[in-house]
KOLMI-968177 format. One line per field, with one value per residue (C-alpha): x, y, z; residue number from 1. Coordinates in pm, whole numbers, always signed. Example, Ala and Ser with C-alpha at 12.3 -4.5 7.8 and 13.67 -1.06 7.14 Angstrom:
2
X = [+1230,+1367] $
Y = [-450,-106] $
Z = [+780,+714] $
i = [1,2] $
//
This chain:
69
X = [+1904,+1649,+1761,+1554,+1596,+1638,+1940,+2088,+2034,+2225,+2513,+2529,+2533,+2831,+3017,+2955,+3072,+3390,+3253,+3312,+3054,+2675,+2393,+2064,+1810,+1972,+2269,+2587,+2797,+3181,+3337,+3714,+3731,+3544,+3555,+3366,+3120,+3087,+3064,+2754,+2611,+2627,+2470,+2175,+2137,+2099,+1857,+1617,+1635,+1785,+1993,+2367,+2444,+2694,+2424,+2181,+2167,+2218,+1985,+2104,+1851,+1966,+1729,+1808,+1779,+1853,+1756,+1498,+1691] $
Y = [-825,-684,-363,-65,+153,+445,+256,+210,+555,+680,+435,+548,+903,+851,+650,+925,+1197,+982,+961,+660,+722,+681,+766,+510,+723,+755,+493,+635,+359,+424,+173,+74,+146,+220,-143,-262,+6,-111,-479,-378,-193,-470,-714,-431,-415,-791,-833,-515,-646,-339,-391,-280,-32,-327,-556,-324,-441,-211,-262,-238,-257,-328,-206,-372,-101,-150,+23,-243,-386] $
Z = [+3251,+3038,+2866,+2757,+2439,+2670,+2832,+2479,+2392,+2676,+2596,+2249,+2360,+2578,+2297,+2079,+2305,+2444,+2787,+3001,+3257,+3167,+3374,+3399,+3610,+3931,+3871,+3714,+3592,+3481,+3224,+3215,+2828,+2491,+2403,+2713,+2620,+2265,+2383,+2598,+2329,+2087,+2362,+2419,+2039,+1983,+2295,+2177,+1800,+1689,+1372,+1370,+1084,+953,+945,+751,+391,+79,-204,-544,-847,-1186,-1451,-1785,-2052,-2430,-2763,-2858,-3148] $
i = [1,2,3,4,5,6,7,8,9,10,11,12,13,14,15,16,17,18,19,20,21,22,23,24,25,26,27,28,29,30,31,32,33,34,35,36,37,38,39,40,41,42,43,44,45,46,47,48,49,50,51,52,53,54,55,56,57,58,59,60,61,62,63,64,65,66,67,68,69] $
//
């Protein structure tokens, strides 16, 4: 199934609110658990090419300093 960013946003909003039901247009889907919703969210993110927060890389830049001696 081809997912849209709008569907992903609706699912993420429902997860944040603790709701088990999501409205996609005229369809209302009720999930069995939060784990099921999170699995679908991860699937949607991967198909849409959206980076997950855990996949985001922190950048550390070391700047060498000294007194010039």
